[in-house]
C-alpha positions in Angstrom: 17.5 31.3 24.9 15.0 30.6 27.6 12.3 28.2 26.3 9.2 26.8 28.0 8.2 23.1 27.4 4.5 22.2 27.3 2.9 18.9 26.4 -0.7 18.1 25.8 -1.4 14.7 24.2 -4.6 12.8 23.4 -5.8 10.9 20.3 -9.6 11.4 20.5 -12.0 8.8 19.1 -15.2 10.8 18.8 -17.2 7.5 18.5 -16.0 6.2 21.9 -18.5 5.8 24.7 -15.7 6.5 27.2 -15.2 10.2 27.9 -11.7 11.1 28.9 -11.8 12.7 32.4 -9.2 14.3 34.5 -8.7 10.9 36.2 -7.5 9.5 32.9 -4.8 12.1 32.6 -3.8 11.7 36.2 -3.5 7.9 35.7 -1.3 8.4 32.6 0.5 11.7 32.9 -0.3 15.1 34.5 3.0 16.6 35.5 3.8 20.2 36.4 7.1 22.0 36.8 10.2 20.1 37.5 8.3 16.8 37.6 8.0 17.0 33.8 11.8 16.7 33.3 12.2 14.2 36.1 9.8 11.9 34.3 11.1 12.4 30.7 14.9 12.7 31.1 16.7 9.9 29.5 13.6 8.5 27.9 12.8 8.0 24.2 9.9 10.4 24.3 9.4 13.7 22.5 10.2 15.7 25.6 13.1 13.3 26.3 14.5 14.3 22.9 13.9 18.0 23.6 15.9 17.7 26.8 18.9 16.7 24.9 19.3 20.1 23.4 22.5 22.0 24.4 21.4 25.3 22.7 18.4 26.1 24.9 17.7 26.8 28.5 14.6 24.6 28.9 11.9 25.5 31.5 9.4 22.8 32.4 5.8 24.0 32.5 3.4 21.1 32.1 2.9 17.7 30.4 -0.5 16.1 30.3 -1.6 13.1 28.4 -4.0 10.2 28.4 -4.6 7.0 26.5 -6.8 7.4 23.5 -10.6 7.3 24.2 -13.6 9.5 23.8 -13.8 13.3 23.9 -12.0 15.1 26.8 -14.3 16.5 29.4 -14.4 20.3 30.0 -13.4 19.8 33.6 -10.3 18.1 32.6 -9.4 20.8 30.0 -10.0 23.6 32.5 -7.8 21.8 35.1 -5.0 21.5 32.5 -5.3 25.0 31.1 -5.4 26.4 34.7 -2.2 24.5 35.6 -0.5 25.8 32.4 -1.3 29.4 33.3 -0.1 29.0 36.9 3.2 27.4 35.9 3.7 30.0 33.1 3.7 32.8 35.7 6.7 31.2 37.4 8.5 30.4 34.1 8.6 33.9 32.7 10.4 35.5 30.9 10.5 33.1 27.9 12.0 33.5 24.4 10.1 30.6 23.0 7.9 27.5 23.4 8.5 23.9 22.6 5.1 22.1 22.3 4.6 18.3 22.4 1.1 17.9 21.0 -0.9 15.2 19.2 -3.0 17.0 16.7 -6.2 14.9 17.0 -7.5 16.0 20.4 -11.2 16.8 20.7 -13.1 18.0 23.7 -16.7 17.4 24.7 -17.3 21.2 24.4 -14.1 22.5 22.8 -13.7 21.2 19.3 -10.0 21.9 19.1 -8.4 22.0 22.6 -4.8 22.1 21.2 -5.7 25.2 19.3 -7.2 26.7 22.5 -4.0 25.9 24.4 -1.7 27.6 21.8 -4.1 30.6 21.6 -3.9 31.0 25.4 -0.1 30.7 25.3 0.1 33.3 22.6 -2.1 35.6 24.5 0.1 35.4 27.6 3.5 35.5 25.8 2.9 37.4 22.6 5.1 36.8 19.5 7.6 34.4 20.9 9.0 31.6 18.8 7.0 28.4 18.8 8.0 24.9 17.5 5.7 22.0 17.9 5.9 18.2 17.4 2.7 16.4 16.2 1.8 12.7 15.9 1.7 11.3 12.4 -2.0 10.7 13.2 -2.6 14.3 14.0 -5.5 16.3 12.4 -4.1 19.8 12.9 -6.5 22.7 12.1 -5.3 25.5 9.8 -5.6 27.9 12.7 -3.3 25.8 14.9 -0.8 25.6 12.0 -0.8 29.4 11.6 0.1 29.9 15.3 3.3 27.8 15.1 6.5 28.8 13.4 7.8 25.3 12.8 6.0 22.0 13.0 7.6 18.6 13.0 5.5 15.4 12.9 6.6 11.8 13.6 8.1 10.2 10.4 7.4 6.6 11.4 4.4 4.3 12.1 4.9 2.4 14.3 6.2 5.5 16.1 9.8 4.9 16.9 11.2 8.3 16.2 9.7 10.4 19.0 13.0 11.3 20.7 14.5 12.3 17.3 11.5 14.6 16.5 11.9 16.3 19.9 15.6 17.0 19.2 14.7 18.3 15.8 12.0 20.7 17.1 14.5 22.0 19.7 17.1 22.6 17.0 14.6 24.4 14.7 13.4 26.6 17.6 17.0 27.6 18.5 17.5 28.6 14.9 14.3 30.7 14.9 15.3 32.5 18.1 18.7 33.3 16.5 16.9 35.0 13.7 16.0 32.3 11.1 12.6 33.3 9.6 10.7 30.0 9.4 7.0 29.4 8.7 4.9 26.3 8.2 2.6 25.9 5.2 -0.1 23.3 4.9 -2.5 21.5 2.6 -5.1 19.0 3.3 -6.6 16.1 1.2 -10.0 14.9 2.3 -9.0 11.3 2.6 -9.9 9.0 5.5 -7.7 5.9 5.6 -7.3 2.9 7.8 -4.2 2.9 10.0 -3.3 -0.4 8.3 -2.6 1.6 5.1 -0.5 4.1 7.0 2.6 1.9 7.8 5.5 4.0 6.8 7.7 1.2 5.6 5.1 -0.1 3.2 3.1 1.2 0.2 1.7 3.8 -0.2 3.3 5.7 2.6 6.8 4.5 1.8 6.5 6.0 -1.7 5.0 9.2 -0.4 7.9 9.6 2.2 10.4 9.0 -0.5 8.8 11.7 -2.8 8.7 14.1 0.2 12.4 13.6 0.9 13.2 14.0 -2.8 11.3 17.3 -2.8 12.9 18.5 0.4 16.4 17.8 -1.1 15.5 19.6 -4.4 13.9 22.7 -2.8 16.0 23.0 0.4 13.0 23.5 2.6 13.7 23.0 6.4 11.1 20.2 6.9 8.3 18.2 5.2 5.9 16.2 7.3 3.2 13.8 6.1 0.3 13.2 8.4 -2.2 10.6 7.1 -4.3 11.6 10.1 -6.6 9.9 12.6 -9.8 8.8 10.7 -12.0 8.0 13.7 -12.7 11.6 14.5 -15.9 13.4 13.3 -14.3 16.7 12.7 -13.6 18.7 9.5 -9.9 18.8 10.1 -9.6 15.1 9.8 -7.9 13.7 6.7 -4.4 13.7 5.1 -2.3 16.8 6.1 1.0 17.9 4.4 3.2 20.4 6.3 6.2 22.2 4.8 8.4 24.3 7.0 10.6 26.7 5.1 12.2 30.2 5.0 9.5 32.8 4.8 11.2 34.2 1.8 10.7 30.8 0.0 6.9 30.8 0.6 6.0 30.2 -3.1 8.4 27.2 -3.2 7.0 25.8 0.0 3.4 26.1 -1.2 4.2 24.5 -4.5 5.8 21.6 -2.6 2.6 21.1 -0.6 0.5 21.2 -3.8 2.8 18.6 -5.4 2.5 16.2 -2.5 -1.3 16.6 -2.4 -1.4 15.5 -6.1 0.8 12.5 -5.1 -1.6 11.5 -2.3 -4.6 11.8 -4.6 -2.8 9.6 -7.2 -2.3 6.9 -4.6 -5.8 7.2 -3.1 -6.9 3.7 -4.2 -3.9 2.1 -2.4 -5.2 3.3 0.9 -8.2 1.0 0.6 -7.9 -2.2 2.6 -9.7 -5.5 2.6 -9.2 -8.3 5.2 -10.8 -11.5 6.4 -13.7 -11.7 8.9 -13.1 -13.3 12.3 -14.3 -16.8 11.3 -12.1 -17.0 8.3 -9.2 -15.4 10.1 -9.3 -17.8 13.1 -9.5 -20.8 10.7 -6.4 -19.6 8.9 -4.7 -19.1 12.3 -5.4 -22.6 13.5 -4.0 -24.0 10.2 -0.9 -21.9 10.0 2.4 -23.6 10.5 4.5 -20.6 11.3 3.9 -19.5 14.9 3.1 -17.6 16.9 0.2 -16.4 14.7 -0.6 -12.8 15.5 -4.3 -12.1 15.0 -4.8 -8.3 14.7 -8.1 -7.1 16.2 -8.1 -4.0 14.0 -11.5 -2.4 15.0 -10.8 -2.9 18.8 -7.6 -0.8 18.4 -6.9 0.4 22.0 -4.3 2.8 20.5 -7.1 4.3 18.5 -9.5 4.8 21.4 -11.4 1.5 21.3 -12.3 0.0 24.7 -10.1 -3.2 24.3 -13.1 -5.4 25.3 -14.1 -6.6 21.9 -15.1 -10.3 21.9 -15.3 -11.3 18.2 -11.9 -13.1 18.2 -12.2 -14.3 21.8 -15.5 -16.0 21.2 -14.3 -17.7 17.9 -11.1 -18.9 19.4 -12.9 -20.4 22.5 -15.5 -22.0 20.2 -12.8 -23.6 18.2 -10.8 -24.9 21.2 -7.8 -22.9 20.4 -5.3 -24.1 23.0 -2.2 -22.0 23.3 -4.0 -18.8 22.3 -3.3 -15.6 24.3 -6.1 -13.1 24.3 -6.1 -9.7 26.1 -9.4 -8.2 27.2 -10.1 -5.1 29.3 -12.8 -5.8 31.9 -12.4 -4.0 35.2 -15.1 -6.0 36.9 -13.7 -9.4 35.9 -10.1 -8.4 36.8 -11.2 -7.4 40.3 -13.3 -10.5 40.7 -10.3 -12.6 39.7 -8.2 -10.8 42.3 -10.9 -11.7 44.9 -10.9 -15.3 43.9 -7.1 -15.4 44.0 -4.6 -17.6 42.3 -5.6 -21.2 42.0 -9.4 -20.4 42.3 -12.1 -21.0 39.7 -13.8 -18.0 38.1 -17.1 -18.0 36.4 -17.8 -14.7 34.6 -19.0 -13.0 31.5 -16.0 -11.4 29.9 -15.8 -8.3 27.6 -18.4 -6.7 25.4 -19.6 -4.3 28.1 -18.6 -0.8 27.0 -20.9 -0.4 24.0 -22.8 -2.2 21.3 -20.0 -2.0 18.7 -17.6 -4.7 20.0 -19.6 -7.9 20.5 -21.4 -9.5 23.4 -19.9 -10.7 26.7 -18.5 -14.2 26.5 -19.3 -16.6 29.4 -16.2 -18.4 30.7 -15.2 -20.8 33.4 -11.5 -20.6 34.1 -8.7 -21.1 36.6 -7.0 -17.9 38.0 -3.3 -18.5 37.3 -2.0 -15.3 38.7 -2.9 -11.7 39.6 -0.6 -8.7 39.4 -0.8 -4.9 39.8 -0.3 -4.6 36.0 2.7 -2.2 36.3 5.7 -2.5 33.9 8.4 -0.3 32.4 9.0 -0.3 28.7 12.3 -1.3 27.2 11.0 -1.3 23.6 11.0 1.4 21.0 7.8 3.2 22.0 8.5 5.7 24.9 11.4 3.7 26.1 12.0 3.9 29.8 8.5 5.0 30.7 6.4 3.2 33.3 2.8 2.1 32.5 0.0 0.5 34.3 -2.8 -1.9 33.2 -4.3 -1.8 36.7 -5.2 -5.1 38.4 -4.4 -7.8 35.8 -5.4 -11.4 36.0 -4.1 -14.3 33.9 -6.8 -16.9 33.4 -6.6 -20.4 31.9 -9.8 -21.2 30.0 -9.6 -24.7 28.5 -6.1 -24.2 27.5 -6.5 -20.7 26.2 -4.9 -17.8 28.2 -6.9 -14.7 28.9 -5.1 -11.6 30.2 -7.9 -9.5 31.8 -6.9 -6.0 32.6 -8.5 -3.3 34.7 -7.6 -0.7 32.1 -7.2 -0.8 28.4 -3.6 -0.3 27.4 -2.4 -0.4 23.8 -0.2 -3.4 22.8 2.9 -1.3 22.3 5.2 -3.2 24.6 6.1 -6.9 25.0 6.4 -6.1 28.8 2.6 -6.2 29.0 2.8 -10.0 28.7 6.3 -10.6 30.1 5.4 -8.7 33.2 2.6 -11.2 34.0 4.6 -14.3 33.3 3.7 -14.9 29.6 6.4 -15.4 27.0 4.7 -14.3 23.7 7.2 -16.4 21.7 5.6 -19.5 23.1 2.0 -18.6 22.2 0.3 -20.5 19.4 -1.9 -17.6 18.6 -1.5 -14.0 20.0 -4.4 -11.5 19.7 -3.3 -7.9 19.6 -5.9 -5.1 19.8 -4.3 -2.6 17.5 -3.4 -1.9 13.9 0.3 -1.3 13.2 1.9 -0.1 16.3 1.9 -3.6 17.9 4.8 -4.5 15.5 7.2 -2.5 17.7 6.4 -5.1 20.5 5.9 -8.4 18.6 6.8 -7.8 15.0 10.2 -9.6 15.3 8.7 -12.8 16.7 5.5 -13.1 14.6 5.5 -16.3 12.5 2.3 -15.4 10.7 0.3 -12.2 10.8 -3.4 -12.1 10.1 -5.2 -8.7 10.2 -8.9 -9.1 10.9 -11.9 -7.1 9.8 -13.5 -7.1 13.3 -16.4 -5.0 14.5 -15.7 -1.9 16.5 -15.1 1.9 16.5 -11.8 1.7 14.6 -13.2 -0.2 11.5 -11.0 -1.3 8.6 -13.1 1.1 6.5 -13.4 4.4 8.3 -16.3 5.5 6.0 -18.5 2.8 7.8 -18.8 5.3 10.6 -21.6 7.9 10.2 -20.3 11.4 10.2 -21.8 14.8 10.8 -18.9 16.6 9.2 -16.9 16.0 6.0 -13.1 16.4 5.9 -11.9 19.7 4.4 -9.7 20.3 1.5 -7.1 23.0 2.2 -5.5 24.7 -0.7 -1.8 25.4 0.0 -2.1 28.6 -2.0 -4.7 30.0 0.4 -4.9 30.5 4.1 -8.5 29.1 4.3 -10.3 25.9 3.3 -11.5 26.2 -0.3 -13.9 23.4 -0.6 -15.2 20.3 1.1 -15.5 16.8 -0.4 -16.7 13.4 0.6 -14.0 11.3 2.2 
């Protein structure tokens, strides 16, 4: 059972001013051939999990990914597709494909690059077996779902089960190649929800997951996946997706299970609505809190959701209030490089942050001492992509009247405590710690947080996704039909 492995991963925020170029993939991951397995072997990634299969002869083709940002340029996509086609020639013959996708990728010209990838693979290989892994925040299109025999999505948010999902996809693919007739059926609810409402160990997702497991046990279907989706994408396929993979002969049972779960989602719709404090109120609460460190969650400047990481609402308020002991990350390439030029021990005068767009506040003037400068590289030992190496680019640690600014050349999501530990900061000793995320930061700092205050900040990942103007409305997909039946407001 000779199986090709292809990865294409990007969570696209269509409101971002930062296009995702080929350079961004090359900085994160653009691997071909054997380099794919060298990078992922022994890691807690999806492909790392696939590599643990003992049933399949796995053939590396390509793995390309970039941190969330704006739509992917056509040049980047053509470079990726071209590389896939070249590597595919050397990989043949193949009995199947294992795909590590996201599900919420959007191109500047191609509305659904992941669909384009699978269509090209199908055109080259024909009716081989295909199993795919998607992010819980994926917005898979009906056409993409139709092209895959089995689809598995992450079960957890924060995402700590990627390796397990890779293993599961490999197992299902082996069963398909041996003759098990599987197919994935889908339904979509036009619901755009804040990531804060999507934590899988809290309501309402906890209840939906329990109901899905109960249905899976009752019906005997192979797999049920719940994807609350990525709301900051102006595409019709955004919303809440339910996927049921089952035997083809049990199609009616699978479609009924999808319909049942769609009704469950609709019944809990109001629980997906979130209200939180504004920055002024939140900082006041943080300074009064006794249990520390206080984690201030900068929700709308969620780097893991494609925001630029240079939002200044919390930074400005903390500095105005003289919040000593606060640790605040901010992505600002120019300031990071200027700090490197000044060097450790020097004084830096600069306007920090607020430079990417008009969504995330104005630059904040500071005068600070440069404590240290690093290359920003670290290796994760945490639960998200364990064992992988990441880079924040040139990174400067500044002391501004007792507050600590961590200024990075690149915006990197707060998924790993090593981001701070690698530059000499122990997060346990912070009075206040700002994280530019929604939920996934908990994998890094959740176990040390004394108080957590989620903040309704300005930005392109707002607490209420309906604040963003849309040109499209999320579709409703009836599980008893192969096509969208109606559209509705989010």
